[in-house]
C-alpha positions as CSV (number, residue, x, y, z in Angstrom):
1,M,275.8,68.7,52.0
2,A,272.7,70.3,52.7
3,R,271.1,72.6,50.8
4,S,268.0,75.5,52.0
5,R,264.5,74.0,50.4
6,A,264.6,77.5,48.5
7,V,267.8,76.8,46.2
8,V,266.8,72.6,45.8
9,G,263.2,73.7,44.5
10,A,264.2,76.9,42.7
11,P,263.9,76.8,38.7
12,R,267.3,77.2,37.0
13,E,267.6,79.5,34.2
14,P,269.3,78.0,30.9
15,A,272.8,79.1,30.8
16,A,273.6,81.2,28.4
17,G,274.6,79.4,24.8
18,R,272.5,76.7,25.5
19,G,270.8,74.8,23.0
20,V,268.0,73.0,24.8
21,R,264.8,73.7,25.8
22,V,262.2,71.3,27.6
23,R,258.6,71.4,27.5
24,F,256.2,69.7,29.4
25,G,253.7,68.3,26.4
26,E,250.5,66.8,27.7
27,D,251.9,63.7,27.8
28,C,254.8,63.5,27.3
29,L,258.5,66.1,28.5
30,E,259.8,67.3,24.9
31,F,263.1,68.0,24.2
32,D,265.0,70.4,21.0
33,T,268.4,70.4,20.5
34,V,270.3,72.6,18.5
35,S,274.2,71.3,19.5
36,P,275.2,68.0,17.5
37,R,276.8,66.7,20.6
38,E,273.0,66.9,22.6
39,V,271.1,65.2,19.7
40,T,273.7,62.3,19.1
41,L,274.2,61.7,23.1
42,L,269.9,61.8,22.9
43,R,270.1,59.1,19.6
44,R,271.9,57.2,21.6
45,L,269.4,57.1,24.3
46,I,266.9,56.0,22.2
47,G,268.6,52.5,22.3
48,W,269.2,51.8,25.8
49,V,265.8,53.7,26.8
50,N,264.1,51.7,24.2
51,G,265.5,48.3,24.7
52,P,263.3,45.1,25.8
53,M,264.7,45.4,29.1
54,Y,262.5,48.8,29.8
55,P,259.3,48.6,28.6
56,Q,258.8,52.2,29.4
57,P,259.8,55.4,29.4
58,Y,259.8,55.7,25.7
59,L,261.9,57.8,23.7
60,V,261.1,58.9,20.5
61,E,262.7,61.4,18.3
62,G,260.8,63.6,15.5
63,P,261.1,65.8,13.6
64,P,265.2,65.2,13.7
65,G,266.4,67.2,16.6
66,R,262.9,67.0,18.9
67,F,262.8,64.2,21.2
68,R,260.0,63.2,23.3
69,L,259.9,61.1,26.4
70,Y,257.0,59.3,27.0
71,V,255.8,57.6,30.8
72,G,253.4,54.8,32.2
73,R,250.0,54.7,29.9
74,A,251.5,57.3,27.8
75,A,254.3,55.2,27.0
76,E,252.6,52.2,26.1
77,R,250.1,54.1,23.5
78,V,253.0,55.2,21.6
79,R,255.0,52.3,21.9
80,T,252.0,50.1,20.8
81,A,251.5,52.4,17.5
82,Q,255.1,53.2,16.4
83,G,255.0,48.5,16.4
84,M,257.6,48.0,19.6
85,R,260.9,48.2,17.9
């Protein structure tokens, strides 16, 4: 279905009651979650995304409930600093 550029490019407001907040860091995207379901889903993604088959992106959690997604050189730097798991 075709959509106008105004609709496709328009920023979306977070839905009421949703607990995920995304921030653009200097070298990563940061996800803050409060929902246990979302935390569980992101923790599952850590094992899948950070596997040996995917050198990047790199997804880390810390502190609990806050996730950071790194790509490119930032992913390589963080992965090396954390001692390739």
